[in-house]
N, C-alpha and C positions, 0 to 999 in steps of 0.2 A: 661958340661954346657948345651948342647943341650938336654941331657937326662933330666936334672932338669927342663928345660923350658917346655919340652914335658909333664913331670909329672904334673907340675903346671897347664898347659893348660887343661890336662885331668881332674884334680880335679875340676877346675873351671866349666868345661862343665857338670860334674856330679852333682855339686851343683845346677846349673841352671836347669838341667833336672828334678831333684828331686823337686825343688821349683815349677816348672810349673805343674808337675804331682799333687802335693798337692793342688795347686790352682784350677786345673781342677776338682779334686774329690770334693773339697769344693763347687765349683760352681754347680756341678751336684746335690749335696745334697740340696743346697738351691733351685735349680730349681725344684727338686722333691717335696720339701716342699711346694713351691709356687703352683705347679700343684695340689698337694693334697688338698691344701686349696681352690684353685679355683674350683676343681671338686666336692667338698663337697656340697651336695644339701642344698639349703637354707631351714632353718627350716620353717615348715608350721605353720600358725597361727590357733590354734584350737579355735573353737567357745566357748566362755565362757559358762559354764554350768549354767542354771538358777537355782534358789533356788528350793529345792525339793517341796516346797509347791506349786510353780507355775507349776511344771511339772505334777502334779497329775491331770488327766482328770476325771472329775466327770461323772460317768456312768449314763446313762439315764435308765438303767435297774437294779435298786438295788435289785430286786427279782431274785433269782437264778432259772430260769425256767429249767435248765438242770437236776435238780433233779426229774423232772416230766416226763422224757423221757420214762420210763417204765410204767407209769401210763396210765389208760384208758383215751382216749381222746374223743373229740366231732367231729364226722364226719371226722375222720382221719386227723384232723387239730392239729398240735403240739401246746402245750401251749406256749404262748409268741410270737406267729407268728404275723406279721404285717398284715394290711388290704390287702396289695398287695399279700402277701403269702397266705392268706386265699382265695382270689379270684382265685389264681392260682390252689388251691386244689378243691374249690367248685365252679362249674360253674352254680349253680342254678340261675334262673332269679332274678334280683335285684328288690327290692320293695322300699327301703329307705336307704339312707346313711346319718349318722350323724357324729358329731365330735368323739364320743366315742362308736359308735355302727354301725352295718351293718345288715340290714334286707333283707333276701332273701325269696323266696317262693318255696314250694315243696310239695311233697306228701309222707306221711309216712304210709305205708300199703295202706289203701284206704281212708285215712283221709288227707284233705288239711291242711297244717300247714305253719305258719311263722317261718322261721329259723333265729334266731338272734344271732349275735356275739357281745360280749361286749369287749371293750378294755380299758386298763389302761396305760396311757402314750404311747399309740400307740401299745400296745401288748395285744394279746388275753388272756382273763382271765376267760370268762364265755360264755356258749352257751345254748340256750333254743329252744325248740319246743313249739309252742302254736297253738292249734287247731283253725281253722277258720270255720269249718263246724257247722251247727246248726241242732239240733234234736228236734223232736216234744214233747218229754217228758223227764223226769228225767231218766227213764230207758234207753233211747238211749245213754245218756252221760255216765251213769254208766257202761253199757255194753262195750263201747269203752275203758273206763278207765281200767276196769278189763282185757280186751284183751291186752292192752299195758303193764300193770303191769306184767301179766303172761309171756310175752316175755322178760321183763327185769329180771324176776326171773330166767329164763332159762339161761340168759347171765351172770348175776352177783350173782346168788344165792339168798338165802332168805334175805329180807331187814332187816336192823338194826332196823328200826322203821316201823310199819305197822298199820295205823289207818283206820279201815274200814269206820267209820263215826264219825265225830266230830261235834256235834251240839253246835255252839256258841250262838244260839238263838233258844229256844225250842218252840216258839210260834206256829210254823207250823209242829212240829214234829209228832203230832197225826193226821195230815191231809195229807195223802199220795198223794191226788190229787193236793196238793199245793207244793209238794216237788221241782218241777222245779222252782217255784217262790222262794222257800227257798234257793235253790242252787244259783240262779241268784243274790240274795241279800246278799249272804255270810253267811247265817244262818248255813249252813252245808258244810263240805268238807271232802274229802278222801285224804290220802297221804301216801306215803311210801318213805323211805330213805335208800340208800346204802352208805357205806364208802369203797372206794377202794384205798388203800394207802393214798395219799394226795388229792384225788378227792372225792367230795361228789356228788352223783347222786340222784335226787329226781323226783318223779312224783306226781302230785296232780290233783284232780278234785275240782274246786272251782269257785266262782263267782268273776269276776273282772270287775269293771265299769258296773255292772248290767247285765253282760253277762256270762253264764256258759262257762268254758274253761277246756281243759285238757292241762296241762303244764308239760313238762319234762325239767329239767335243770341240767347242769353239771358245777361245779365250784370248784375252789381250796379251800381246807379247811383252815379256819382261815386267808384267804388272806387279808380281810379288816383289821383285827387286826394287822397283820404283817406290812402291808403297812402304817398304822397309826403310828406305831413305827418308821418306816423309815422316814416318813414325819416329825415327831416330831424331829428326830435326825437332819434332814436337817435344820429345823428351829432353833434349838439350836446352830448348828454350825455357822449359819449366824448372830446370835445375837451379 
């Protein structure tokens, strides 16, 4: 009898111990699940993406100036430079500053010149030298023009266009003593043109505003045409 009672008591204790163990394991699992849930980082709220049309930033430089990096430049100034960048490269004395141009003064050889930088939308697109010295006769201007042109031939080779004298008005052509007047009034001019990659280089002896000048200019070939196409595209997009 005692043995039976002992056996029953043993079985009862075994059942209780098994039940408690099961409950403990189940509790640990639930606790682990709770901890896992609590330690999981809260999802971050991503900023909603704007429509693609609104994300596109309209460039203020529609012209690709990078394609001109290997081209001849004007006074070591890269094409597309801003006024600030130009002034950092060229420290010549300032003469005049406008919205789309910058005039400096300097000496080219032994000739005093105005150095002008022209800008489009704030970016350098054209450079010119204009002589400011005066000579007593037509021959003095012609001599300096030929001297400058010969130097440019040494640097750029033979010009694509070379016009020794172009008479737009022949009324003074047979009066050599009046050729300075003819030059001043635009009756006659001399000019030469070089094409180096995408850059056009010109020199001319002509009359501007009643004054003879020697002018050398560097500019991007077909730039006005290309930019007009860009501007037309901008207008059409905004219609």
